[in-house]
N, C-alpha and C positions, 0 to 999 in steps of 0.2 A: 562383652566384646566378642566379636566374631572370630578373631584370630589370637588365641592365647598361646602360651609357651608349649603346652602339651600338643596342640594341633601342629605347630611348627615342627616340633620334634618328630611327630608322626610322619609328616611330609618328608623331612630330611632322611628318616630311616628308610622310607619306601623308595625314594628316588636317588638319594645320595649313597655314598659309600658307608656311612654310619650315621648315628643320631646327631653327631656334632659336625658333620660335613656340610657346612653352610656355604662354602665357596665354590663348589663344583657347579658347572653350567646346568646340569640336570636338576639339581636341587633348587637352583635359583629360578629356572623356568617353571618348575612345578609350583613353587611358591607364588610366582607371578600369575600362573594360570588359576590358582585357587582364589587369589585376590581379585582377578579380573572377573571371574564368575560371580563373586559376591557383589562387586560394584555394578555389574550388568543387571542383576536382580534389583538392586537399590534404584537404579535409574529407570527401570520399568515402572516403579511406583512413584518416583519423584522426578518427573520429566524436566522440571525447571531448575534442577540442581546443577548449575553450570560449572561450579568448582569441581564437583565430583566427575562430571563429564570430561573436563580437561585432564584431571588426574588419570582417568581411565585411558584416555588417548595416549598420554605419556607412558603409562605402564605397558600398553600394547606395543608401543615403539621400542621400549627397552627389551621386552620379551623377543620381539622380532630381531633385534640386533644380536641378542644372545644366541638365538636359533641360527642366524646366519653364520656366526662365528663357529658354532658347533658343526654346521653343515660343511664349512670349508676345512675344518680340522679333521673330523672323523665322521664320515657319512653313515657308518653303521650305528654309532651311538645316537646320531641324529634321528635315523629311521626308527630305532627302538624307542626313543623318547616320544616321538610324534605318535607312534602306535599306542604307547602306554598311556599318554595323556588324552588321546582321542582328538588331537588337533588335525585339521585338514591341511595338507600341503601337497 
């Protein structure tokens, strides 16, 4: 499996407050970014996988909503997260 518990913990340690911080916006966006990158690579090889394409679209929408929330609440945290993840905005 591409995303095991150890990888999740690593993502939460890096972007959240601690290894068990699964609720912060930064850790959720980082996890979505990792999953989006994995599904994008999968779809490059399997172009006819429509279920995964729909899941990818929904995941991008969820990440966009979380980023919008963070941008409205705290612009400095938003800018730091965008820079750390390498997202363009």
